[in-house]
C-alpha positions in Angstrom: 108.4 170.9 64.2 108.9 173.0 61.1 108.7 176.6 62.1 107.7 177.8 58.6 104.7 175.4 58.6 103.8 176.6 62.1 103.9 180.2 61.0 101.7 179.4 58.0 99.1 177.6 60.1 99.0 180.4 62.6 98.3 182.9 59.7 95.6 180.7 58.3 94.0 180.3 61.7 94.0 184.0 62.2 92.0 184.4 59.0 89.2 182.1 60.2 86.7 184.3 62.1 84.7 181.2 63.0 87.6 179.5 64.7 88.6 182.7 66.5 85.1 183.3 67.8 84.1 179.7 68.9 87.5 178.8 70.5 88.7 182.1 71.9 85.6 184.2 72.5 82.5 181.9 72.9 83.5 180.2 76.2 84.1 183.6 77.8 81.0 185.1 76.3 78.9 182.2 77.7 80.5 182.9 81.1 79.6 186.6 80.8 76.0 185.7 79.9 75.5 183.3 82.8 77.3 185.6 85.2 75.0 188.4 84.3 72.0 186.4 85.7 71.6 187.7 89.3 71.0 184.3 90.8 74.2 183.0 89.4 76.1 185.4 91.6 74.5 184.1 94.8 75.9 181.3 96.9 74.1 178.0 96.1 74.3 175.1 98.6 73.9 172.6 95.6 77.2 173.9 94.3 79.2 173.0 97.4 78.7 176.5 98.8 80.0 178.2 95.6 78.2 180.6 93.4 77.1 179.1 90.1 79.4 181.6 88.3 82.4 180.2 90.2 81.5 176.7 89.1 81.2 177.8 85.4 84.7 179.2 85.1 86.4 175.7 84.8 83.5 174.7 82.5 84.3 177.7 80.3 88.0 176.7 80.4 87.2 173.2 79.1 84.7 174.4 76.5 87.4 176.1 74.5 89.5 172.9 74.5 86.5 170.8 73.4 85.6 173.1 70.5 89.2 173.4 69.3 89.9 169.7 69.6 86.7 168.1 68.4 85.2 170.7 66.0 87.9 172.8 64.5 91.1 170.8 64.2 89.6 167.6 62.6 87.9 169.7 60.0 91.1 171.3 58.9 93.3 168.2 59.0 90.6 166.1 57.1 90.3 168.9 54.6 94.0 168.8 53.9 93.8 165.0 53.4 90.6 165.3 51.2 92.3 167.9 48.9 95.5 165.8 48.6 97.7 168.3 50.5 99.1 165.7 52.8 99.9 163.4 49.9 101.7 166.2 48.0 103.6 167.2 51.1 105.0 163.6 51.4 106.9 164.3 48.1 108.7 167.4 49.6 111.4 167.7 52.2 108.7 168.8 54.6 107.1 165.8 56.3 103.3 165.6 56.5 103.8 165.0 60.3 105.0 168.6 60.5 101.6 169.8 59.4 99.8 167.7 62.0 102.2 168.9 64.7 101.6 172.5 63.7 97.9 172.0 63.8 98.1 170.6 67.3 100.3 173.5 68.4 97.9 176.1 67.0 94.8 174.7 68.5 96.4 173.7 71.7 97.8 177.3 72.0 94.4 178.8 71.1 92.7 176.6 73.8 95.2 177.9 76.4 94.6 181.5 75.4 90.8 180.8 75.7 91.4 179.4 79.2 93.4 182.4 80.3 90.7 184.8 78.9 88.0 183.0 80.8 90.0 183.0 84.1 90.8 186.7 83.6 87.2 187.8 82.8 85.8 185.7 85.7 88.2 187.4 88.1 87.7 191.0 86.8 83.9 190.9 86.0 82.6 188.5 88.7 85.2 188.4 91.4 85.9 184.7 90.9 89.0 183.7 92.8 92.0 182.7 90.7 93.0 179.0 91.2 94.3 178.6 94.7 96.6 175.8 93.7 98.1 177.2 90.5 100.6 174.5 89.8 98.0 171.7 90.2 95.6 173.8 88.0 98.3 174.2 85.3 99.0 170.5 85.3 95.4 169.5 85.0 94.9 172.1 82.3 97.9 170.8 80.3 96.6 167.3 80.5 93.1 168.4 79.5 94.6 170.2 76.4 96.5 167.0 75.5 93.5 164.8 75.8 91.4 167.2 73.7 94.0 167.2 71.0 94.4 163.4 71.2 90.6 163.0 70.9 90.6 165.4 67.9 93.4 163.3 66.3 91.2 160.2 66.6 88.3 162.0 65.0 90.7 163.1 62.2 91.9 159.5 61.8 88.4 158.1 61.5 87.2 160.7 59.0 87.8 160.4 55.2 85.9 163.6 54.4 85.2 166.9 56.2 81.5 166.0 56.3 82.4 162.8 58.2 84.7 164.7 60.5 81.8 167.1 61.3 79.4 164.3 62.0 81.8 162.3 64.2 83.0 165.4 65.9 79.4 166.5 66.7 78.5 163.0 68.0 81.4 163.2 70.5 81.1 166.9 71.1 77.8 167.0 73.0 78.5 164.1 75.4 81.9 165.7 76.2 80.2 169.0 76.9 77.8 167.3 79.3 80.7 165.5 81.0 82.6 168.9 81.3 79.6 170.3 83.1 78.2 172.7 80.4 74.6 171.9 81.3 75.1 170.8 84.9 78.4 171.5 86.6 80.0 168.5 88.3 79.4 170.0 91.8 75.7 169.9 91.2 75.5 166.4 89.8 74.3 163.5 92.0 77.1 161.6 93.5 76.7 158.5 91.3 76.6 160.5 88.1 79.6 162.6 89.2 81.6 159.3 89.8 80.6 158.0 86.4 81.5 161.2 84.7 84.8 161.2 86.5 86.0 158.3 84.3 85.5 160.4 81.1 88.3 162.6 79.9 86.6 165.9 80.4 84.7 164.8 83.5 88.0 164.0 85.1 89.5 167.3 83.9 86.6 169.2 85.4 87.0 167.6 88.8 90.7 168.1 88.8 90.3 171.8 87.9 87.7 172.2 90.5 90.0 170.8 93.2 92.9 172.9 92.2 90.7 176.0 92.0 89.6 175.4 95.6 93.2 175.1 96.7 93.7 171.3 96.8 96.1 169.3 94.7 94.1 167.6 92.0 93.2 164.1 92.9 95.7 161.6 91.5 92.8 159.4 90.4 91.5 162.2 88.1 95.0 163.0 86.8 95.5 159.2 86.2 92.3 159.0 84.2 93.5 161.9 82.0 96.9 160.2 81.5 95.2 156.9 80.6 92.9 158.6 78.1 95.8 160.5 76.5 97.8 157.2 76.0 94.8 155.3 74.7 93.7 158.0 72.3 97.2 158.8 71.1 97.8 155.1 70.4 94.5 154.8 68.5 95.2 157.9 66.4 98.6 156.7 65.5 97.3 153.3 64.5 94.3 154.5 62.4 95.7 157.8 61.0 96.3 157.8 57.2 98.0 160.6 55.3 95.9 160.0 52.1 
């Protein structure tokens, strides 16, 4: 990866208040709002004996990944293509792929910072336990970041304009939010629905994070689903992506 390109993309990202808010702050803000509801701090049998606020910490972690991968990164990459920046870069010593790699590093890093912020605020503000299986949690989180970036790369590959990227990203965004448990955490879903959601990338990620948070090693089936999605989405993005 070209470090000069990466530094430039980081500076540009820092100048975008919308990206900073929606990726870094919004997931934690949502957690704070929900955690401020008294009933969300009481143990609920429908949440496997957890408090709802406990269940929403992994959801907040995934929300930053989804926003960065599906809403923000495709808009930027497609905008570069639409304005001919990728085509012009192909005539310079800096490869266009360096720009895409830098974008993935920036938004992947931002998603990880968002995840750490949600975990920290959950612990300090609502006494949510930190993941009891930290290595399993880190592995599941890393795979979730990769699947979010791969899905964002597919959206970028399919979009010729930023308007198209926004439309496709939104069409995928809301189902992925549901699968991640934004409206109904996986623990509270009926068994059949939870099994179906477990075959989606963020449904599998949510269940893997929940298991690691509880102290168990994430189920290999959930990790396997994530790996399969990463391979499929990466292959599709590589096949369909065009620089101009």
